[in-house]
C-alpha positions in Angstrom: 35.5 128.8 135.8 35.6 125.2 134.8 39.5 125.4 134.8 39.4 126.9 138.3 37.2 123.9 139.6 39.8 121.5 138.1 42.8 123.2 139.6 41.3 123.4 143.0 40.2 119.6 142.7 43.7 118.7 141.7 45.0 120.7 144.8 42.6 118.9 147.0 43.6 115.5 145.7 47.3 116.5 146.0 46.5 117.3 149.7 44.7 114.1 150.6 47.3 112.1 149.0 50.1 113.9 150.7 48.4 113.3 154.1 48.5 109.4 153.7 51.4 109.0 151.2 54.6 107.2 152.2 56.4 109.2 149.4 55.1 112.1 147.1 56.7 114.1 144.5 55.3 117.1 142.7 57.3 118.3 139.8 57.0 119.9 136.3 58.1 121.0 132.9 58.2 124.7 131.3 58.8 125.4 127.9 58.7 128.9 126.7 60.6 128.6 123.3 60.0 131.1 120.5 61.1 131.9 117.0 63.1 134.8 116.5 62.8 134.9 112.7 61.5 132.6 109.9 60.5 132.6 106.1 59.4 130.1 103.6 60.4 130.5 99.8 58.6 128.1 97.5 57.9 127.4 93.8 54.3 125.9 93.3 53.5 123.5 90.5 53.2 125.2 87.2 54.8 128.4 88.5 57.7 130.1 86.8 59.2 131.8 89.7 59.8 131.4 93.3 57.6 133.2 95.9 58.8 134.2 99.4 56.8 134.8 102.6 57.8 137.9 104.7 60.5 137.4 107.3 58.4 137.0 110.7 58.7 136.1 114.4 56.7 133.5 116.1 55.8 133.0 119.7 56.2 129.5 120.6 55.8 126.3 120.7 52.5 126.3 119.0 50.8 125.0 122.1 50.8 128.6 123.5 53.5 127.8 125.9 53.8 124.6 128.0 53.3 124.0 131.6 53.3 120.5 132.9 52.3 120.0 136.6 52.9 116.4 137.6 52.1 114.6 140.9 53.2 111.2 141.8 52.4 109.6 145.0 52.9 106.1 146.7 50.9 105.0 149.7 51.5 101.4 151.0 51.4 99.3 147.9 49.6 101.8 145.4 51.2 104.2 143.0 49.1 107.2 141.8 50.1 109.6 139.0 48.6 112.4 137.3 49.4 115.6 135.6 47.9 119.0 134.1 48.8 120.7 130.8 48.0 124.4 131.0 49.0 127.2 128.6 51.3 130.4 128.9 48.5 132.2 130.7 47.6 129.3 133.1 44.5 128.7 130.9 43.9 126.2 128.0 46.9 125.1 126.2 45.5 126.3 123.0 42.4 128.6 122.4 40.1 126.3 120.5 41.7 123.0 120.5 41.6 121.0 123.7 44.7 118.5 124.1 42.7 116.2 126.0 39.1 115.1 125.7 36.8 113.7 128.5 34.8 110.9 126.7 32.3 110.6 129.3 30.9 114.0 128.1 32.0 113.5 124.5 28.7 113.5 122.3 29.9 111.0 119.8 29.5 113.4 117.0 32.7 112.2 115.3 34.3 115.5 115.5 38.0 115.0 116.8 38.3 118.3 118.6 35.2 119.9 120.1 35.3 123.8 120.2 31.8 124.3 121.5 31.1 121.8 124.3 33.5 122.8 127.2 32.6 119.5 129.1 34.3 117.7 126.2 37.8 119.2 127.1 40.1 118.9 130.1 43.6 119.9 131.1 44.4 116.6 132.7 46.7 114.7 130.6 46.8 111.4 132.7 45.2 110.0 135.8 46.1 106.2 136.6 46.8 103.9 139.5 49.2 101.0 139.8 48.7 98.4 142.8 51.4 96.0 143.7 50.5 92.6 145.1 52.9 89.5 146.0 56.0 91.6 146.9 55.8 93.5 143.5 55.7 90.3 141.5 52.2 91.2 140.2 50.9 94.7 139.4 47.5 96.0 138.3 47.1 99.0 136.2 44.0 101.1 135.4 43.2 104.5 134.4 43.6 107.0 131.7 47.6 107.3 130.4 49.5 109.8 128.8 48.1 110.5 125.4 51.5 111.0 123.8 52.1 107.2 124.5 52.6 105.1 127.6 53.9 101.7 127.2 55.3 100.8 130.9 58.9 100.7 129.7 58.5 98.1 127.1 59.3 100.3 124.1 62.7 102.0 124.0 63.0 105.4 122.0 65.9 105.8 119.2 69.0 107.6 119.8 68.5 110.2 117.3 64.9 110.4 115.9 63.1 109.8 119.4 60.1 107.9 120.0 59.3 104.8 118.1 56.5 104.7 115.6 55.3 101.4 117.5 52.0 101.8 118.8 51.8 102.6 122.7 50.4 100.1 125.0 47.9 102.4 126.3 46.4 103.4 123.1 42.9 102.4 121.8 42.9 103.9 118.4 44.0 107.5 118.2 47.0 108.9 120.5 44.4 110.9 122.4 42.5 107.8 123.3 44.7 106.1 126.1 42.4 104.2 128.5 44.0 101.0 129.8 43.4 98.1 132.3 45.7 95.4 132.6 48.0 93.1 134.8 51.8 93.0 134.8 53.9 90.0 136.1 57.5 90.2 137.1 58.3 86.7 138.6 61.3 86.5 140.7 62.0 83.0 139.5 62.5 84.4 136.0 65.0 87.2 136.7 65.1 89.6 134.0 61.6 88.9 132.5 58.3 90.6 132.8 55.0 90.8 130.8 51.8 92.8 130.7 48.4 92.1 129.3 45.2 94.4 129.2 42.4 95.9 127.5 41.6 99.4 126.4 38.6 99.8 129.1 37.1 103.2 128.4 34.0 105.1 129.4 31.0 103.8 127.5 29.5 106.5 125.2 27.6 106.0 121.9 30.7 106.3 119.9 32.3 103.2 121.4 29.0 101.2 121.4 30.0 99.1 118.3 33.4 98.4 119.7 32.6 97.6 123.4 30.7 94.5 122.1 32.6 91.5 123.1 33.1 90.4 119.6 35.3 93.2 118.8 36.5 93.9 122.5 38.2 90.4 123.0 40.2 91.1 119.9 41.8 94.3 121.4 43.9 92.6 123.9 47.2 94.2 124.2 50.3 91.9 125.2 54.0 93.0 125.6 56.9 91.1 127.2 60.4 92.0 128.0 63.5 89.9 128.7 66.9 91.4 130.0 69.8 89.2 129.5 71.8 90.3 132.6 75.2 88.9 131.5 75.3 91.2 128.4 73.0 93.9 129.5 70.9 93.0 126.4 67.2 93.7 126.6 64.7 92.1 124.3 61.0 93.6 123.9 58.1 92.1 121.9 54.4 92.8 121.8 51.2 92.2 119.8 47.8 94.2 119.5 45.3 92.3 117.3 43.4 95.3 116.5 43.2 99.1 116.9 40.3 101.4 116.1 40.9 103.9 113.2 38.8 105.3 110.8 38.8 104.7 107.1 37.7 108.2 106.3 39.5 111.3 105.8 40.7 111.5 109.4 40.5 110.1 113.1 37.6 109.6 115.0 37.6 108.7 118.8 36.2 105.3 118.2 36.4 104.6 114.5 32.9 105.7 114.2 30.6 103.0 112.5 33.6 101.4 110.7 34.0 98.2 112.7 35.9 96.8 109.8 38.5 99.8 110.1 40.7 97.9 112.5 44.5 97.2 112.0 46.6 94.5 113.8 50.3 95.1 115.0 53.3 93.2 116.3 56.8 94.3 117.2 60.3 92.9 118.0 63.0 95.2 119.6 66.4 94.8 121.0 68.5 97.3 123.0 72.2 97.1 123.5 73.4 99.8 125.5 76.8 98.4 126.4 77.5 95.2 124.1 80.3 97.4 122.5 82.4 99.9 124.6 81.3 103.4 124.0 78.4 102.5 121.7 74.8 102.4 122.6 72.5 100.5 120.1 68.8 99.5 119.4 66.8 98.0 116.5 63.2 97.2 115.9 60.9 95.8 113.5 57.1 96.7 113.6 54.7 94.8 111.3 51.0 95.8 110.8 48.2 94.2 108.9 44.8 95.3 107.8 41.8 93.8 106.4 40.6 96.0 103.5 36.8 95.5 103.1 35.5 98.7 101.2 33.3 99.4 98.4 36.2 100.5 96.3 36.9 99.3 92.8 39.8 97.2 92.0 41.2 99.0 88.8 42.5 95.6 87.6 39.6 93.4 88.1 36.8 96.2 87.9 34.9 94.8 90.7 34.3 95.2 94.6 36.7 93.3 96.4 38.5 92.8 99.9 42.0 91.7 100.8 44.6 91.5 103.6 47.4 93.8 103.3 50.6 94.8 105.2 53.0 97.5 106.4 56.7 97.1 107.6 58.8 99.3 109.6 62.6 98.8 110.3 64.7 101.0 112.7 68.1 100.9 113.9 70.2 103.5 115.9 73.4 104.0 117.7 75.0 106.5 120.1 78.7 106.7 120.0 80.6 108.4 123.0 84.1 107.5 122.3 84.3 107.7 118.6 85.9 111.3 118.6 87.3 112.6 122.1 84.8 115.2 123.6 82.1 114.4 121.0 78.8 112.5 121.3 77.4 111.3 117.7 74.1 109.5 117.1 72.9 107.9 113.8 69.4 106.3 113.2 67.6 105.0 110.1 64.1 104.1 109.6 62.7 102.4 106.5 58.9 101.7 105.8 57.4 99.7 103.2 53.5 99.8 102.6 52.3 96.8 100.6 49.5 97.5 97.9 46.3 98.8 99.2 47.7 99.5 102.8 47.5 103.4 102.4 44.7 103.4 99.8 43.2 101.4 97.1 45.8 100.3 94.6 48.6 102.4 96.4 51.9 101.1 97.5 54.8 103.2 98.9 58.3 103.2 100.4 59.6 105.7 102.9 63.2 106.2 104.5 64.6 108.8 107.0 68.2 108.9 108.1 69.2 111.2 111.0 72.5 112.1 112.3 73.4 114.4 115.2 76.3 115.3 117.4 77.3 117.4 120.6 80.4 118.7 121.8 80.4 120.3 125.5 83.0 123.2 125.8 85.5 122.2 128.3 85.4 124.1 131.7 82.1 125.9 130.8 78.3 125.0 130.9 78.1 125.4 127.0 78.0 123.1 124.1 77.6 123.2 120.6 75.9 120.5 118.3 73.8 119.8 115.2 71.1 117.6 113.9 70.4 116.6 110.3 67.7 114.4 108.5 67.5 113.0 104.9 64.1 112.0 104.0 62.9 110.0 100.7 59.6 108.7 100.1 58.2 107.1 96.8 54.6 106.0 95.8 52.8 104.4 92.8 50.0 106.9 92.5 50.9 110.1 94.2 48.6 109.6 97.2 51.1 110.9 99.7 51.3 114.3 98.2 49.6 117.5 99.6 50.4 120.6 101.4 52.6 120.2 104.5 53.1 116.7 103.0 54.0 113.9 102.0 53.2 112.3 105.1 51.0 109.3 103.8 48.1 111.0 105.5 45.9 108.0 105.9 44.4 107.0 109.3 46.0 103.6 108.9 49.6 104.9 108.0 50.1 108.4 109.2 51.0 107.3 112.8 53.4 104.5 111.5 55.7 106.9 109.9 55.6 110.7 108.8 57.8 112.3 106.0 57.2 115.7 107.5 59.6 114.9 110.3 61.1 118.5 111.3 59.8 121.9 111.4 58.8 123.1 107.8 55.1 123.2 106.8 53.8 124.5 103.6 50.3 125.6 104.7 48.0 126.9 102.0 50.4 126.1 99.1 49.3 124.1 96.2 50.3 120.6 96.0 51.7 118.2 93.3 49.0 116.5 91.4 48.1 112.9 92.4 47.3 110.1 89.9 50.8 109.4 88.9 53.9 108.1 90.6 55.3 110.4 93.3 59.0 110.9 94.6 59.5 113.0 97.7 62.7 114.2 99.3 63.9 116.5 102.0 67.1 117.5 103.5 67.1 119.2 106.9 69.9 120.8 109.3 70.1 122.4 112.6 73.5 123.8 113.9 73.1 125.2 117.4 74.9 126.4 120.6 73.3 125.5 124.1 73.7 126.9 127.7 73.1 124.2 130.2 71.5 124.9 133.8 71.1 122.4 136.5 67.4 121.7 135.8 67.1 122.9 132.0 68.9 124.8 129.0 68.5 127.4 126.6 69.4 126.9 123.0 69.8 129.3 120.0 70.4 127.9 116.4 69.4 128.0 112.8 67.1 125.3 111.1 67.3 124.9 107.4 65.1 122.6 105.1 64.7 121.9 101.6 61.7 120.0 100.0 61.0 118.6 96.8 57.7 116.9 96.0 57.2 115.4 92.4 54.7 113.6 90.8 53.2 114.9 87.3 54.4 118.4 88.4 56.8 119.8 91.1 56.5 121.6 94.4 59.8 122.9 95.7 60.3 124.8 98.9 63.1 126.2 101.1 62.5 127.4 104.7 64.7 128.6 107.5 64.0 129.8 111.0 66.1 130.9 114.0 64.4 129.2 117.1 65.3 130.3 120.7 64.5 127.3 123.1 64.1 127.9 126.7 63.0 125.0 129.0 63.2 123.9 132.6 61.9 120.9 134.7 62.0 120.2 138.5 
């Protein structure tokens, strides 16, 4: 019943916008991909033999099908944007786990997903307004933005591994928490320059009470800037966010709960060079984070309570080649992360690297293409904190969004994990050859995914998995 009310309300809003809009666009995206066959073969720590699951099929994606319905309208100097995410049966996208949460109804219990309070869930993924002033030299933004990250065009994705691990502009703490109010300037006197500044203004609830205090709120200002060097078509991006709200417990909370000390700061630099070298598109970025560790933990060396400032670093470089081999498009990207002592956990430090290479070749005279995607991942830590089933991904609230080892399809749900307490080494190799049929507004793809993982501390977990995904996706 509630979903019907939401859809009726959205339709009424769309009609009202259409009546006065100078321009309106209604679009969408549909994904009905599935897995024709899949299997995992693993050898748990201490086991003498390998164990294999039954070969099975899976309806996918895990979100129970994806339907995005988008509405974008322009009326005079105001832009309005919203979308709805619903599942395969036009109901909730996933049975008991709402993708979006209405914080005005959230009870502040600290539970990341509410499965009992219907008022805490909503299919609306974003709803925001942009108002233009001074002949579009000044813009005012406010609303709730896409939970998978909205950065107003100030962060460019990599050419192989996709979206950057740089925190989105409209992100207060977790990815689901995307409220933002800010001002963007685009001075005509400085051609190619623009900047945006704002705060994570969000509905006031008990779970935000400690953070809506100005002593914390003023520190949460977000600033990003961009300059495009028109002569060489080179773009420089930069940004800083003094703190973001994360928990220092086992997982995420919408606000960080009572942990007003569980805040991290972040700054980044990025350069994008799409045409500096003929036939090569390039970009590179550096993401830098800092965190004040103020916990009642024990420093094993000093044997006393302590606090310190610690840092994490992420370097990324990628390129796309369109003239290296005739008929082929290749991409390569590398990301390297270094977590200084105590950033992930007390007395822990780690490094991580992932190298991705892909390629695609259209078949001349047809709408078909074939291609491949490969990834090579390696991680190492001091005490084995990164290990676990479906890991390592350095699953701490301060680090899991910075970079994740589990960058592709294989999970080891329910399997035993290597023991912690000793240095860990983790690596994975992934490959995905495929053939693709392109349509005017979508494509279908059939391929085979293969992945091997080796997780080692004082003992070892090895696993190999394969699956045959059938991708079917359209947009309009």
